[in-house]
C-alpha positions in Angstrom: 9.1 5.0 19.7 9.1 1.2 19.5 5.4 1.1 20.1 4.6 3.4 17.2 6.8 1.3 14.9 5.0 -1.9 16.0 1.7 -0.3 15.2 2.9 1.1 11.9 4.1 -2.2 10.4 1.8 -4.7 11.9 -0.6 -4.6 9.0 0.0 -5.2 5.3 -3.0 -3.0 4.4 -1.6 -0.2 6.6 1.7 -0.4 4.8 0.0 -0.3 1.4 -2.0 2.8 2.4 1.1 4.5 3.7 3.0 3.6 0.5 0.3 5.1 -1.7 0.1 8.3 0.5 3.8 8.7 0.7 4.3 8.3 -3.0 2.3 11.5 -3.6 2.3 13.4 -0.3 0.6 16.5 -1.7 -2.3 14.5 -3.1 -5.6 13.8 -1.3 -7.4 10.5 -1.7 -10.9 9.5 -0.9 -11.4 6.1 0.8 -12.7 4.2 -2.2 -9.8 5.5 -4.3 -7.3 4.1 -1.8 -9.2 0.8 -1.6 -8.9 0.5 -5.4 -5.2 1.5 -5.6 -4.2 -0.8 -2.8 -6.5 -3.6 -3.9 -7.9 -4.0 -0.4 -11.5 -4.1 0.7 -13.1 -0.9 1.9 -13.6 -2.1 5.5 -9.9 -2.8 5.9 -9.0 0.5 4.4 -11.4 2.4 6.6 -10.1 0.6 9.8 -6.4 1.3 8.8 -7.0 4.9 8.0 -8.5 5.3 11.4 -5.4 3.7 13.0 -3.2 6.0 11.0 -5.2 9.0 12.0 -4.8 8.0 15.7 -1.1 8.0 15.1 -1.4 11.4 13.5 0.3 10.1 10.3 -2.8 10.7 8.2 -5.0 13.7 8.3 -8.5 14.0 6.8 -10.8 16.7 5.7 -14.5 16.4 5.0 -15.8 18.1 1.8 -19.4 17.7 0.8 -20.2 14.0 1.2 -16.7 12.8 1.0 -13.8 12.6 3.4 -10.3 13.1 1.9 -7.1 11.7 3.3 -3.5 12.7 3.0 -0.2 12.0 4.8 0.7 14.4 7.5 3.9 16.0 6.3 4.4 17.6 9.7 4.7 14.3 11.6 8.1 13.8 13.0 8.4 10.4 11.2 7.4 11.7 7.8 10.9 12.2 6.4 12.1 8.8 7.5 9.0 6.9 6.3 9.2 8.7 2.9 12.8 7.7 2.6 12.1 4.1 3.5 9.3 3.8 1.0 11.5 5.5 -1.7 14.4 3.1 -1.0 12.2 0.1 -1.1 10.7 1.2 -4.4 14.2 1.6 -5.9 15.1 -1.8 -4.7 12.4 -3.3 -6.9 9.5 -4.0 -4.7 6.9 -2.6 -2.3 7.6 -2.4 1.4 4.5 -4.5 2.0 5.7 -7.4 -0.1 9.2 -7.3 1.5 7.6 -7.3 5.0 5.4 -10.3 4.3 8.3 -12.2 2.7 10.6 -11.6 5.6 8.2 -12.3 8.4 6.5 -10.0 10.9 
């Protein structure tokens, strides 16, 4: 369990992507849309989506020439992650900015 948490929160880009996906769990995003909403470069978003897919926290589906991503609501950590993101938003900030302010 500790290993998955280390992998989850080791990247500010990954946290931003998770925050966007968990804010609207029923929604699917394509990669460029996530890059725009997180204000991260496409290469970083692509790498982090791959990492999140390896952890099975994100699932993707290819349609036509695009690949769409959404959070995996069946993952055992989904309820906890959603709760953490919601609590952080209520506290007046993003999880990513809190993480970077308080160290690794």
